[in-house]
GURO-357249 format. One record per residue (C-alpha): residue in one letter; x, y, z. Coordinates in steps of 0.001 Angstrom, whole numbers. Each point is the difference from the previous one (the first is absolute). Layout:
% GURO-357249
{kenu "a", {X, Y, Z}}
...
//
This chain:
% GURO-357249
{kenu "m", {-13730, -8311, 11695}}
{kenu "r", {2208, -465, 3036}}
{kenu "e", {3701, 773, 94}}
{kenu "a", {720, -3739, 4}}
{kenu "d", {-1972, -382, -3223}}
{kenu "w", {1999, 2719, -1757}}
{kenu "s", {3218, -1533, 1282}}
{kenu "a", {-1005, -3350, -1510}}
{kenu "i", {-889, 1685, -3305}}
{kenu "w", {3344, 1801, -269}}
{kenu "l", {1934, -3116, 979}}
{kenu "t", {-1888, -2028, -2606}}
{kenu "a", {709, 2589, -2710}}
{kenu "e", {3681, 87, 934}}
{kenu "l", {228, -3795, -44}}
{kenu "a", {-1778, -281, -3361}}
{kenu "l", {2209, 2677, -1573}}
{kenu "v", {3272, -1536, 1223}}
{kenu "v", {-1075, -3499, -1033}}
{kenu "t", {-1127, 1139, -3467}}
{kenu "v", {3298, 1768, -698}}
{kenu "l", {2007, -3020, 1159}}
{kenu "l", {-2156, -2330, -2093}}
{kenu "l", {683, 2083, -3101}}
{kenu "f", {3737, -529, 422}}
{kenu "i", {-320, -3650, 1004}}
{kenu "g", {-2861, -1067, -2247}}
{kenu "t", {1113, 1580, -3278}}
{kenu "p", {3141, -2146, -542}}
{kenu "i", {-1903, -3108, 1110}}
{kenu "a", {-2802, 761, -2458}}
{kenu "w", {2481, 632, -2814}}
{kenu "w", {1811, -3266, 708}}
{kenu "l", {-3255, -1961, 98}}
{kenu "a", {-1114, 1569, -3283}}
{kenu "r", {3270, -567, -1863}}
{kenu "s", {1767, -2942, 1611}}
{kenu "r", {-28, -3513, -1440}}
{kenu "s", {1384, -1536, 3163}}
{kenu "r", {-1458, -3311, 1139}}
{kenu "f", {-476, 1612, 3414}}
{kenu "k", {-2306, 2673, -1410}}
{kenu "q", {-3199, -1806, 1016}}
{kenu "v", {1354, -665, 3483}}
{kenu "i", {919, 3645, 571}}
{kenu "g", {-3353, 1105, -1404}}
{kenu "a", {-1805, -2313, 2414}}
{kenu "v", {2031, 1281, 2955}}
{kenu "v", {-796, 3615, -908}}
{kenu "a", {-3720, -798, -339}}
{kenu "l", {-156, -2059, 3199}}
{kenu "p", {-1406, 2844, 2174}}
{kenu "l", {-3071, 61, -2269}}
{kenu "v", {-1147, -3394, 1287}}
{kenu "l", {1830, -281, 3320}}
{kenu "p", {-1987, 1000, 3104}}
{kenu "p", {1577, 3222, 1304}}
{kenu "t", {275, -1441, 3509}}
{kenu "v", {2128, -2845, -1366}}
{kenu "l", {2387, 2422, -1681}}
{kenu "g", {3, 2171, 3107}}
{kenu "f", {729, -2991, 2245}}
{kenu "y", {3050, -1111, -1983}}
{kenu "l", {1263, 3560, -300}}
{kenu "l", {-375, 334, 3756}}
{kenu "l", {2163, -3077, 474}}
{kenu "f", {2506, 1151, -2634}}
{kenu "m", {370, 3454, 1565}}
{kenu "g", {-259, -1243, 3578}}
{kenu "p", {2886, -563, 2446}}
{kenu "n", {609, -3535, -1264}}
{kenu "g", {-554, 742, -3690}}
{kenu "a", {2739, 569, -2556}}
{kenu "l", {-902, 3641, -612}}
{kenu "g", {-630, 618, 3687}}
{kenu "q", {3430, -1301, 967}}
{kenu "f", {1581, 2084, -2750}}
{kenu "t", {-1720, 3230, 1072}}
{kenu "q", {958, -665, 3610}}
{kenu "w", {3602, -558, -1100}}
{kenu "l", {-145, 3367, -1786}}
{kenu "g", {-1207, 1576, 3234}}
{kenu "i", {-3325, 1245, -1367}}
{kenu "g", {-2141, -2403, 2018}}
{kenu "l", {-2988, -1995, -1223}}
{kenu "l", {-2321, 1099, -2807}}
{kenu "p", {-3372, -1386, 1145}}
{kenu "f", {-2284, 2664, 1508}}
{kenu "t", {1893, 2800, -1748}}
{kenu "f", {-808, 2123, -3045}}
{kenu "t", {2933, -1545, -1865}}
{kenu "g", {-1424, -3444, 661}}
{kenu "l", {-3344, 1143, -1412}}
{kenu "v", {1723, 1275, -3141}}
{kenu "i", {1795, -3309, -601}}
{kenu "a", {-3160, -2030, 549}}
{kenu "s", {-2084, 2299, -2206}}
{kenu "v", {2550, -75, -2821}}
{kenu "l", {-118, -3797, -72}}
{kenu "y", {-3786, -140, 321}}
{kenu "s", {-641, 2610, -2724}}
{kenu "l", {2778, -1158, -2353}}
{kenu "p", {-2289, -1769, -2527}}
{kenu "f", {-2202, 3087, -273}}
{kenu "m", {2983, 1902, -1377}}
{kenu "v", {1780, -2747, -1919}}
{kenu "q", {-2877, -1583, -1898}}
{kenu "p", {-1395, 3122, -1740}}
{kenu "i", {3494, 1128, -1017}}
{kenu "h", {894, -3544, -1052}}
{kenu "h", {-3025, -207, -2316}}
{kenu "a", {739, 3460, -1382}}
{kenu "f", {3607, -955, -758}}
{kenu "e", {-1191, -3187, -1715}}
{kenu "a", {-2200, 2139, -2259}}
{kenu "v", {2992, 2072, -1174}}
{kenu "d", {767, -1090, -3551}}
{kenu "d", {3567, -1212, -503}}
{kenu "v", {113, 2081, -3178}}
{kenu "h", {218, 3183, 2072}}
{kenu "l", {2954, -1291, 1994}}
{kenu "e", {1721, -1373, -3085}}
{kenu "t", {-432, 3323, -1767}}
{kenu "a", {1532, 1811, 2952}}
{kenu "a", {2933, -2440, -74}}
{kenu "t", {611, 569, -3724}}
{kenu "l", {86, 3732, 677}}
{kenu "g", {2799, -542, 2486}}
{kenu "a", {-1940, 39, 3252}}
{kenu "r", {1543, -1996, 2807}}
{kenu "p", {-2267, -2544, 1796}}
{kenu "w", {-500, 2270, 3020}}
{kenu "a", {-917, 2932, -2269}}
{kenu "a", {-2482, -2128, -1956}}
{kenu "f", {-1524, -1096, 3287}}
{kenu "w", {-416, 3491, 1475}}
{kenu "f", {-895, 1938, -3149}}
{kenu "v", {-1947, -2638, -1949}}
{kenu "a", {-1336, -2810, 2193}}
{kenu "v", {-929, 2065, 3073}}
{kenu "p", {-1984, 2676, -1911}}
{kenu "l", {-1850, -2690, -1953}}
{kenu "a", {-840, -1784, 3271}}
{kenu "r", {-1181, 3142, 1794}}
{kenu "t", {-3555, -1294, 415}}
{kenu "g", {1340, -3021, 1855}}
{kenu "f", {2016, 2278, 2271}}
{kenu "l", {-3062, 2114, 771}}
{kenu "n", {-2028, -3104, 765}}
{kenu "g", {2744, -1393, 2235}}
{kenu "v", {521, 3237, 1917}}
{kenu "v", {-3688, 612, 667}}
{kenu "m", {-791, -3598, 947}}
{kenu "s", {3094, -349, 2211}}
{kenu "f", {-816, 3214, 1851}}
{kenu "a", {-3657, -956, 440}}
{kenu "h", {827, -3547, 1049}}
{kenu "t", {2451, 1231, 2634}}
{kenu "v", {-2608, 2394, 1371}}
{kenu "g", {-2441, -2901, 459}}
{kenu "e", {2378, -2511, 1613}}
{kenu "f", {-1010, -1496, 3337}}
{kenu "g", {1151, -3562, 691}}
{kenu "v", {3680, 446, -798}}
{kenu "i", {44, 3385, 1728}}
{kenu "l", {-1530, -1373, 3188}}
{kenu "m", {2408, -2960, 93}}
{kenu "i", {3151, 2049, -582}}
{kenu "g", {-906, 3391, 1416}}
{kenu "g", {-2475, -775, 2713}}
{kenu "n", {-2018, 2980, 1182}}
{kenu "i", {2335, 2752, 1180}}
{kenu "p", {-1449, 3548, -168}}
{kenu "d", {1920, 2422, -2250}}
{kenu "k", {2402, -2790, -933}}
{kenu "t", {-1743, -2982, -1594}}
{kenu "r", {-3728, 690, 389}}
{kenu "v", {-1295, 573, -3533}}
{kenu "i", {-3563, 660, -1181}}
{kenu "s", {-1062, -3652, -224}}
{kenu "v", {1190, -680, 3541}}
{kenu "q", {-1609, 3202, 1270}}
{kenu "i", {-3348, -1106, -1446}}
{kenu "y", {411, -3357, 1725}}
{kenu "d", {691, 1775, 3297}}
{kenu "h", {-3145, 2117, -341}}
{kenu "v", {-2146, -3048, -709}}
{kenu "e", {1539, -1937, 2880}}
{kenu "a", {-786, 2932, 2306}}
{kenu "m", {-3541, 171, -1478}}
{kenu "e", {715, 3510, -1292}}
{kenu "y", {-2017, -570, -3140}}
{kenu "a", {-365, 3673, -966}}
{kenu "q", {3777, 477, -98}}
{kenu "a", {445, -3336, -1793}}
{kenu "h", {-2617, 1023, -2547}}
{kenu "g", {1777, 3288, -730}}
{kenu "l", {3319, -1711, -780}}
{kenu "a", {-1603, -2952, -1774}}
{kenu "a", {-2087, 2279, -2212}}
{kenu "s", {3107, 1968, -942}}
{kenu "m", {1678, -3279, -1004}}
{kenu "v", {-2989, -953, -2160}}
{kenu "i", {115, 3381, -1751}}
{kenu "f", {3762, -248, -467}}
{kenu "s", {-278, -3505, -1490}}
{kenu "f", {-2795, 1087, -2325}}
{kenu "v", {1997, 2995, -1244}}
{kenu "v", {3038, -2221, -640}}
{kenu "l", {-2054, -2431, -2077}}
{kenu "m", {-1712, 2817, -1891}}
{kenu "v", {3384, 1499, -901}}
{kenu "l", {1282, -3345, -1246}}
{kenu "y", {-3123, -883, -1967}}
{kenu "s", {-189, 3490, -1502}}
{kenu "f", {3607, -241, -1062}}
{kenu "k", {-699, -3445, -1410}}
{kenu "a", {-2878, 1379, -2050}}
{kenu "t", {2230, 2651, -1581}}
{kenu "n", {2918, -2377, -506}}
{kenu "r", {-1809, -3194, -921}}
{kenu "g", {2296, -2925, -517}}
{kenu "k", {2911, 1579, 1890}}
{kenu "i", {-1012, -484, 3612}}
{kenu "s", {-1877, -2623, 1926}}
{kenu "v", {-1431, -49, 3479}}
//
């Protein structure tokens, strides 16, 4: 592999890791609220979270580009802060990837939280556990399969992103050029051998991810779904 290929691999791994960690902190409270809330807005919020599953990535990328651009609300705010614009930066990629991969973290954890029997939480309450303690020491351990599913799928999904990445990040070497964009560049330049090397590695990576999830599902039947 060329140096540019390794650069794209490391940048992709860094992006996927940062996005997955952020999604854990952002997605967990959303999943808990969706699993436990009786609000009339629950279905609306659930639909908004799941929207990236059916929305073309270029559509999401286009509106994010406008939102973070010089005339967008976030773009004007970041300029006012003196940090410039976010499109075509690594930070912009992180924001776009968090939004695009959000349902891959929220939905598995949401379903796992829904499967937690209220009896466990009520028992913890009768023993004097505060709500936050019952959440961390009862609900979270019982929903661990959902967390594993969410982490693995969010990481893998971020690694495979293309449309949103290209719209927000463009194709800047060592800055926003990830594996999917690098493969596109090789194909466009008719460098099929190099494209094949990266593409084959992506196929193997995707297969390993699915094997891990399905193997875990087989040993924990009824607790995790893919």
